[in-house]
C-alpha positions in Angstrom: -9.9 15.9 -2.8 -8.8 12.8 -1.6 -6.5 10.4 -3.4 -6.1 6.9 -2.5 -3.5 4.0 -3.1 -4.8 0.3 -4.0 -2.6 -2.1 -3.5 -2.6 -5.7 -4.9 0.1 -7.6 -2.9 1.8 -10.8 -3.6 3.9 -12.3 -0.9 6.8 -14.8 -1.4 8.4 -14.1 2.1 5.8 -13.8 5.2 8.3 -13.8 7.6 10.5 -11.0 6.5 7.7 -8.9 4.8 5.6 -8.7 8.0 8.6 -6.3 9.1 7.6 -3.9 6.3 4.1 -4.5 7.0 5.1 -3.7 10.8 6.9 -0.5 9.5 4.7 1.0 7.0 1.8 2.6 8.7 4.1 5.0 10.8 5.2 6.4 7.8 1.9 7.1 5.5 0.6 8.2 8.8 3.0 11.3 8.8 2.0 11.9 5.4 -1.7 12.2 5.9 -2.4 8.7 4.9 -4.3 6.0 6.9 -5.8 2.3 6.0 -9.1 2.1 5.0 -8.6 -1.7 3.4 -6.1 -4.0 5.0 -6.9 -7.3 4.0 -6.3 -10.8 3.0 -10.2 -11.6 2.2 -11.4 -10.5 -1.2 -13.7 -11.8 -3.9 -13.3 -11.6 -7.5 -15.9 -11.2 -9.7 -14.4 -10.6 -12.5 -11.3 -11.2 -14.2 -8.2 -13.0 -12.7 -6.0 -12.2 -9.1 -3.5 -14.1 -7.6 -2.5 -11.9 -4.8 -2.4 -12.3 -0.8 -3.3 -9.0 0.0 -5.6 -6.3 -1.0 -4.8 -2.7 0.5 -6.6 0.8 0.3 -4.8 3.7 1.6 -6.5 7.2 1.6 -4.3 10.6 1.6 -5.8 13.8 1.7 -4.7 14.9 -1.5 -2.6 12.9 -4.5 0.2 15.3 -3.9 0.3 13.9 -0.4 0.3 10.2 -1.9 3.1 10.9 -4.1 5.2 12.6 -1.3 4.6 9.4 1.2 5.6 7.1 -2.0 8.7 9.2 -2.7 9.4 10.3 0.5 13.1 9.3 2.2 10.9 8.3 5.2 9.1 5.5 3.3 12.8 4.3 1.1 14.3 2.3 4.2 11.1 0.7 5.1 10.1 -0.1 1.1 13.5 -1.9 0.8 12.6 -4.4 3.8 9.6 -5.9 1.6 11.9 -6.0 -1.7 12.4 -9.4 -2.7 10.0 -10.6 -0.4 6.5 -9.5 -2.0 5.3 -7.9 -5.3 3.1 -4.7 -5.1 1.0 -3.6 -8.0 0.1 0.3 -7.0 -2.3 2.3 -8.5 -2.7 5.7 -7.3 -6.4 7.3 -8.0 -8.0 10.9 -7.3 -11.4 9.7 -5.7 -14.8 11.2 -6.5 -15.6 15.0 -6.0 
């Protein structure tokens, strides 16, 4: 069953965050992931939101999403964004 990472991004240093943004697709693709949403354009219909970007990544399974997130390949890329962007990441399985 497909799994999705839903990411809300608050960017504090756009220039430094850009390097992360350029490199992360090469890593999640290694784990079967693909970006299905990557946009600063969104509407808040209920509740509050103060993030700069919404990202949704699709993986073939929760195991592959988890493998990406915890991988040795992602660690140095993740380090590029630390201190430059704050993420809220939710992992969820798709509907059967």
